[in-house]
N, CA, C and O atoms as a GROMACS GRO file, in nm:
protein
  328
    1UNK      N    1  -2.068  -0.808  -2.098
    1UNK     CA    2  -1.991  -0.926  -2.076
    1UNK      C    3  -1.969  -0.997  -2.213
    1UNK      O    4  -2.063  -1.000  -2.292
    2UNK      N    5  -1.852  -1.053  -2.244
    2UNK     CA    6  -1.833  -1.129  -2.358
    2UNK      C    7  -1.798  -1.262  -2.334
    2UNK      O    8  -1.705  -1.297  -2.261
    3UNK      N    9  -1.879  -1.343  -2.400
    3UNK     CA   10  -1.862  -1.496  -2.376
    3UNK      C   11  -1.818  -1.547  -2.509
    3UNK      O   12  -1.869  -1.518  -2.617
    4UNK      N   13  -1.707  -1.634  -2.487
    4UNK     CA   14  -1.648  -1.705  -2.611
    4UNK      C   15  -1.739  -1.837  -2.643
    4UNK      O   16  -1.777  -1.918  -2.559
    5UNK      N   17  -1.764  -1.840  -2.781
    5UNK     CA   18  -1.845  -1.960  -2.813
    5UNK      C   19  -1.740  -2.059  -2.841
    5UNK      O   20  -1.621  -2.029  -2.845
    6UNK      N   21  -1.790  -2.190  -2.864
    6UNK     CA   22  -1.694  -2.299  -2.885
    6UNK      C   23  -1.613  -2.269  -3.025
    6UNK      O   24  -1.506  -2.328  -3.042
    7UNK      N   25  -1.659  -2.181  -3.121
    7UNK     CA   26  -1.594  -2.172  -3.236
    7UNK      C   27  -1.485  -2.060  -3.221
    7UNK      O   28  -1.395  -2.051  -3.305
    8UNK      N   29  -1.494  -1.984  -3.124
    8UNK     CA   30  -1.408  -1.864  -3.099
    8UNK      C   31  -1.308  -1.892  -2.984
    8UNK      O   32  -1.292  -1.808  -2.896
    9UNK      N   33  -1.242  -2.006  -2.984
    9UNK     CA   34  -1.135  -2.037  -2.886
    9UNK      C   35  -1.016  -1.957  -2.916
    9UNK      O   36  -0.967  -1.957  -3.029
   10UNK      N   37  -0.964  -1.884  -2.812
   10UNK     CA   38  -0.842  -1.802  -2.827
   10UNK      C   39  -0.726  -1.880  -2.776
   10UNK      O   40  -0.734  -1.952  -2.676
   11UNK      N   41  -0.613  -1.864  -2.849
   11UNK     CA   42  -0.494  -1.945  -2.795
   11UNK      C   43  -0.379  -1.846  -2.764
   11UNK      O   44  -0.366  -1.748  -2.839
   12UNK      N   45  -0.296  -1.863  -2.661
   12UNK     CA   46  -0.183  -1.787  -2.641
   12UNK      C   47  -0.073  -1.825  -2.723
   12UNK      O   48  -0.054  -1.944  -2.749
   13UNK      N   49   0.003  -1.730  -2.768
   13UNK     CA   50   0.122  -1.770  -2.834
   13UNK      C   51   0.217  -1.838  -2.767
   13UNK      O   52   0.242  -1.814  -2.649
   14UNK      N   53   0.285  -1.941  -2.844
   14UNK     CA   54   0.372  -2.015  -2.757
   14UNK      C   55   0.511  -1.946  -2.722
   14UNK      O   56   0.578  -1.971  -2.622
   15UNK      N   57   0.541  -1.858  -2.817
   15UNK     CA   58   0.662  -1.771  -2.777
   15UNK      C   59   0.630  -1.624  -2.784
   15UNK      O   60   0.548  -1.578  -2.863
   16UNK      N   61   0.696  -1.556  -2.703
   16UNK     CA   62   0.688  -1.412  -2.730
   16UNK      C   63   0.821  -1.346  -2.731
   16UNK      O   64   0.911  -1.395  -2.662
   17UNK      N   65   0.840  -1.246  -2.800
   17UNK     CA   66   0.978  -1.186  -2.828
   17UNK      C   67   0.989  -1.083  -2.712
   17UNK      O   68   0.930  -0.975  -2.711
   18UNK      N   69   1.068  -1.126  -2.617
   18UNK     CA   70   1.076  -1.028  -2.486
   18UNK      C   71   1.124  -0.883  -2.531
   18UNK      O   72   1.072  -0.780  -2.486
   19UNK      N   73   1.228  -0.885  -2.624
   19UNK     CA   74   1.302  -0.765  -2.661
   19UNK      C   75   1.192  -0.660  -2.715
   19UNK      O   76   1.210  -0.538  -2.712
   20UNK      N   77   1.088  -0.717  -2.761
   20UNK     CA   78   0.980  -0.608  -2.821
   20UNK      C   79   0.873  -0.580  -2.729
   20UNK      O   80   0.773  -0.520  -2.766
   21UNK      N   81   0.889  -0.622  -2.604
   21UNK     CA   82   0.779  -0.589  -2.505
   21UNK      C   83   0.782  -0.445  -2.454
   21UNK      O   84   0.682  -0.393  -2.405
   22UNK      N   85   0.891  -0.384  -2.466
   22UNK     CA   86   0.910  -0.247  -2.421
   22UNK      C   87   0.909  -0.246  -2.271
   22UNK      O   88   0.822  -0.189  -2.206
   23UNK      N   89   1.020  -0.320  -2.214
   23UNK     CA   90   1.008  -0.310  -2.055
   23UNK      C   91   1.054  -0.169  -1.990
   23UNK      O   92   1.136  -0.094  -2.043
   24UNK      N   93   0.994  -0.148  -1.881
   24UNK     CA   94   1.017  -0.020  -1.826
   24UNK      C   95   1.033  -0.032  -1.673
   24UNK      O   96   0.980  -0.128  -1.617
   25UNK      N   97   1.095   0.047  -1.610
   25UNK     CA   98   1.090   0.046  -1.449
   25UNK      C   99   0.957   0.062  -1.390
   25UNK      O  100   0.873   0.131  -1.449
   26UNK      N  101   0.929   0.006  -1.281
   26UNK     CA  102   0.811   0.028  -1.219
   26UNK      C  103   0.798   0.167  -1.143
   26UNK      O  104   0.869   0.197  -1.047
   27UNK      N  105   0.713   0.237  -1.190
   27UNK     CA  106   0.711   0.394  -1.137
   27UNK      C  107   0.653   0.393  -0.996
   27UNK      O  108   0.659   0.498  -0.932
   28UNK      N  109   0.596   0.278  -0.938
   28UNK     CA  110   0.553   0.274  -0.807
   28UNK      C  111   0.642   0.218  -0.698
   28UNK      O  112   0.608   0.211  -0.580
   29UNK      N  113   0.768   0.174  -0.752
   29UNK     CA  114   0.866   0.110  -0.668
   29UNK      C  115   0.892   0.198  -0.526
   29UNK      O  116   0.910   0.139  -0.420
   30UNK      N  117   0.893   0.327  -0.535
   30UNK     CA  118   0.926   0.408  -0.420
   30UNK      C  119   0.812   0.405  -0.320
   30UNK      O  120   0.832   0.435  -0.202
   31UNK      N  121   0.685   0.367  -0.368
   31UNK     CA  122   0.571   0.366  -0.298
   31UNK      C  123   0.551   0.239  -0.213
   31UNK      O  124   0.468   0.234  -0.123
   32UNK      N  125   0.636   0.130  -0.247
   32UNK     CA  126   0.629   0.010  -0.198
   32UNK      C  127   0.613  -0.001  -0.060
   32UNK      O  128   0.678   0.083   0.002
   33UNK      N  129   0.544  -0.082   0.011
   33UNK     CA  130   0.541  -0.105   0.139
   33UNK      C  131   0.602  -0.213   0.203
   33UNK      O  132   0.616  -0.318   0.140
   34UNK      N  133   0.640  -0.203   0.315
   34UNK     CA  134   0.716  -0.322   0.396
   34UNK      C  135   0.625  -0.371   0.509
   34UNK      O  136   0.581  -0.292   0.592
   35UNK      N  137   0.600  -0.482   0.510
   35UNK     CA  138   0.524  -0.544   0.636
   35UNK      C  139   0.606  -0.563   0.738
   35UNK      O  140   0.711  -0.624   0.718
   36UNK      N  141   0.575  -0.516   0.858
   36UNK     CA  142   0.653  -0.533   0.990
   36UNK      C  143   0.561  -0.566   1.093
   36UNK      O  144   0.439  -0.565   1.076
   37UNK      N  145   0.620  -0.597   1.207
   37UNK     CA  146   0.538  -0.641   1.322
   37UNK      C  147   0.583  -0.536   1.423
   37UNK      O  148   0.703  -0.513   1.441
   38UNK      N  149   0.475  -0.464   1.496
   38UNK     CA  150   0.509  -0.354   1.584
   38UNK      C  151   0.421  -0.346   1.696
   38UNK      O  152   0.299  -0.353   1.677
   39UNK      N  153   0.470  -0.332   1.816
   39UNK     CA  154   0.378  -0.330   1.937
   39UNK      C  155   0.332  -0.194   1.955
   39UNK      O  156   0.412  -0.100   1.962
   40UNK      N  157   0.191  -0.176   1.963
   40UNK     CA  158   0.127  -0.043   1.987
   40UNK      C  159   0.043  -0.054   2.100
   40UNK      O  160  -0.028  -0.154   2.108
   41UNK      N  161   0.038   0.028   2.185
   41UNK     CA  162  -0.056   0.028   2.301
   41UNK      C  163  -0.206   0.025   2.257
   41UNK      O  164  -0.245   0.085   2.157
   42UNK      N  165  -0.282  -0.043   2.331
   42UNK     CA  166  -0.432  -0.056   2.300
   42UNK      C  167  -0.496   0.075   2.270
   42UNK      O  168  -0.562   0.098   2.168
   43UNK      N  169  -0.468   0.178   2.388
   43UNK     CA  170  -0.525   0.303   2.369
   43UNK      C  171  -0.494   0.367   2.238
   43UNK      O  172  -0.580   0.430   2.176
   44UNK      N  173  -0.381   0.352   2.197
   44UNK     CA  174  -0.330   0.408   2.062
   44UNK      C  175  -0.409   0.348   1.952
   44UNK      O  176  -0.471   0.421   1.875
   45UNK      N  177  -0.410   0.218   1.940
   45UNK     CA  178  -0.485   0.164   1.832
   45UNK      C  179  -0.630   0.197   1.848
   45UNK      O  180  -0.694   0.216   1.745
   46UNK      N  181  -0.693   0.206   1.970
   46UNK     CA  182  -0.832   0.240   1.968
   46UNK      C  183  -0.849   0.389   1.914
   46UNK      O  184  -0.947   0.420   1.847
   47UNK      N  185  -0.752   0.474   1.947
   47UNK     CA  186  -0.768   0.621   1.903
   47UNK      C  187  -0.782   0.616   1.760
   47UNK      O  188  -0.878   0.671   1.705
   48UNK      N  189  -0.676   0.542   1.684
   48UNK     CA  190  -0.684   0.549   1.532
   48UNK      C  191  -0.808   0.453   1.469
   48UNK      O  192  -0.854   0.461   1.354
   49UNK      N  193  -0.845   0.370   1.565
   49UNK     CA  194  -0.984   0.300   1.503
   49UNK      C  195  -1.105   0.398   1.507
   49UNK      O  196  -1.187   0.406   1.416
   50UNK      N  197  -1.109   0.478   1.629
   50UNK     CA  198  -1.213   0.591   1.625
   50UNK      C  199  -1.187   0.679   1.506
   50UNK      O  200  -1.287   0.711   1.441
   51UNK      N  201  -1.070   0.725   1.466
   51UNK     CA  202  -1.054   0.822   1.358
   51UNK      C  203  -1.097   0.738   1.241
   51UNK      O  204  -1.162   0.792   1.152
   52UNK      N  205  -1.069   0.619   1.234
   52UNK     CA  206  -1.099   0.536   1.109
   52UNK      C  207  -1.266   0.542   1.084
   52UNK      O  208  -1.317   0.556   0.973
   53UNK      N  209  -1.334   0.530   1.202
   53UNK     CA  210  -1.463   0.511   1.187
   53UNK      C  211  -1.540   0.653   1.149
   53UNK      O  212  -1.649   0.658   1.093
   54UNK      N  213  -1.471   0.753   1.187
   54UNK     CA  214  -1.525   0.891   1.148
   54UNK      C  215  -1.483   0.935   1.014
   54UNK      O  216  -1.553   1.010   0.946
   55UNK      N  217  -1.361   0.884   0.973
   55UNK     CA  218  -1.318   0.939   0.842
   55UNK      C  219  -1.343   0.833   0.733
   55UNK      O  220  -1.350   0.873   0.617
   56UNK      N  221  -1.358   0.693   0.760
   56UNK     CA  222  -1.402   0.598   0.657
   56UNK      C  223  -1.259   0.549   0.596
   56UNK      O  224  -1.258   0.469   0.502
   57UNK      N  225  -1.144   0.598   0.649
   57UNK     CA  226  -1.018   0.544   0.614
   57UNK      C  227  -0.976   0.436   0.713
   57UNK      O  228  -0.995   0.452   0.834
   58UNK      N  229  -0.910   0.312   0.656
   58UNK     CA  230  -0.886   0.218   0.750
   58UNK      C  231  -0.763   0.260   0.853
   58UNK      O  232  -0.669   0.332   0.818
   59UNK      N  233  -0.778   0.208   0.976
   59UNK     CA  234  -0.698   0.258   1.088
   59UNK      C  235  -0.542   0.236   1.047
   59UNK      O  236  -0.457   0.320   1.077
   60UNK      N  237  -0.513   0.128   0.984
   60UNK     CA  238  -0.370   0.098   0.960
   60UNK      C  239  -0.311   0.215   0.849
   60UNK      O  240  -0.201   0.269   0.857
   61UNK      N  241  -0.404   0.236   0.754
   61UNK     CA  242  -0.364   0.345   0.666
   61UNK      C  243  -0.343   0.487   0.730
   61UNK      O  244  -0.257   0.568   0.695
   62UNK      N  245  -0.447   0.504   0.841
   62UNK     CA  246  -0.418   0.641   0.914
   62UNK      C  247  -0.303   0.638   0.987
   62UNK      O  248  -0.237   0.741   0.990
   63UNK      N  249  -0.260   0.528   1.056
   63UNK     CA  250  -0.129   0.524   1.120
   63UNK      C  251  -0.014   0.543   1.015
   63UNK      O  252   0.075   0.624   1.039
   64UNK      N  253  -0.013   0.476   0.910
   64UNK     CA  254   0.076   0.492   0.807
   64UNK      C  255   0.090   0.635   0.747
   64UNK      O  256   0.200   0.680   0.715
   65UNK      N  257  -0.028   0.707   0.733
   65UNK     CA  258  -0.017   0.843   0.691
   65UNK      C  259   0.041   0.938   0.801
   65UNK      O  260   0.115   1.031   0.770
   66UNK      N  261   0.008   0.912   0.926
   66UNK     CA  262   0.069   0.997   1.033
   66UNK      C  263   0.219   0.960   1.037
   66UNK      O  264   0.301   1.051   1.052
   67UNK      N  265   0.256   0.838   1.026
   67UNK     CA  266   0.416   0.819   1.034
   67UNK      C  267   0.470   0.878   0.924
   67UNK      O  268   0.575   0.940   0.940
   68UNK      N  269   0.416   0.870   0.804
   68UNK     CA  270   0.473   0.924   0.672
   68UNK      C  271   0.491   1.067   0.690
   68UNK      O  272   0.598   1.120   0.662
   69UNK      N  273   0.373   1.144   0.742
   69UNK     CA  274   0.398   1.283   0.766
   69UNK      C  275   0.520   1.311   0.866
   69UNK      O  276   0.606   1.393   0.836
   70UNK      N  277   0.523   1.247   0.972
   70UNK     CA  278   0.636   1.272   1.061
   70UNK      C  279   0.769   1.260   0.984
   70UNK      O  280   0.853   1.350   0.997
   71UNK      N  281   0.792   1.154   0.905
   71UNK     CA  282   0.908   1.136   0.826
   71UNK      C  283   0.932   1.256   0.736
   71UNK      O  284   1.034   1.324   0.743
   72UNK      N  285   0.832   1.279   0.650
   72UNK     CA  286   0.835   1.384   0.559
   72UNK      C  287   0.879   1.512   0.622
   72UNK      O  288   0.960   1.582   0.562
   73UNK      N  289   0.832   1.548   0.739
   73UNK     CA  290   0.851   1.684   0.792
   73UNK      C  291   0.967   1.677   0.903
   73UNK      O  292   0.996   1.772   0.976
   74UNK      N  293   1.030   1.551   0.907
   74UNK     CA  294   1.144   1.529   0.994
   74UNK      C  295   1.119   1.557   1.119
   74UNK      O  296   1.211   1.611   1.179
   75UNK      N  297   1.010   1.533   1.185
   75UNK     CA  298   0.957   1.557   1.320
   75UNK      C  299   1.014   1.486   1.414
   75UNK      O  300   1.014   1.364   1.395
   76UNK      N  301   1.076   1.538   1.537
   76UNK     CA  302   1.148   1.457   1.630
   76UNK      C  303   1.073   1.447   1.753
   76UNK      O  304   0.996   1.539   1.782
   77UNK      N  305   1.087   1.341   1.832
   77UNK     CA  306   1.012   1.344   1.952
   77UNK      C  307   1.100   1.404   2.058
   77UNK      O  308   1.218   1.373   2.075
   78UNK      N  309   1.031   1.496   2.132
   78UNK     CA  310   1.121   1.566   2.244
   78UNK      C  311   1.042   1.498   2.389
   78UNK      O  312   0.923   1.505   2.418
   79UNK      N  313   1.136   1.443   2.453
   79UNK     CA  314   1.071   1.386   2.589
   79UNK      C  315   1.160   1.453   2.693
   79UNK      O  316   1.278   1.478   2.668
   80UNK      N  317   1.101   1.482   2.810
   80UNK     CA  318   1.165   1.528   2.930
   80UNK      C  319   1.126   1.442   3.055
   80UNK      O  320   1.009   1.409   3.073
   81UNK      N  321   1.213   1.410   3.131
   81UNK     CA  322   1.187   1.322   3.239
   81UNK      C  323   1.197   1.396   3.369
   81UNK      O  324   1.304   1.447   3.401
   82UNK      N  325   1.084   1.405   3.450
   82UNK     CA  326   1.093   1.478   3.565
   82UNK      C  327   1.108   1.403   3.678
   82UNK      O  328   1.117   1.458   3.788
   0.00000   0.00000   0.00000
C-alpha cells in the first residue's frame, strides 16, 4: 500500500488532449446485458437455485446461460395439446 505524504500531493492536469487519448470501441459491447422483468414459476426458480447451490454459480447466471445456449443453437419449443 502506498500512502501519500503531505509533500507528495499529486494534482490532476487541468486539461487533457482528447485527440491523443487513442479512443477505441468497447470490445465487450456485444456482451452487454439488458435488465428485464420476467415472470417465472416458483418451481422453475427453485430448480435453478438448487443447481446454483450445487454448482456455485448464481441462479440468475445459470438461467442466462441456459437461455443463451437455446438462442445460440436456435432451439425451438415444440408443444402439443391433447
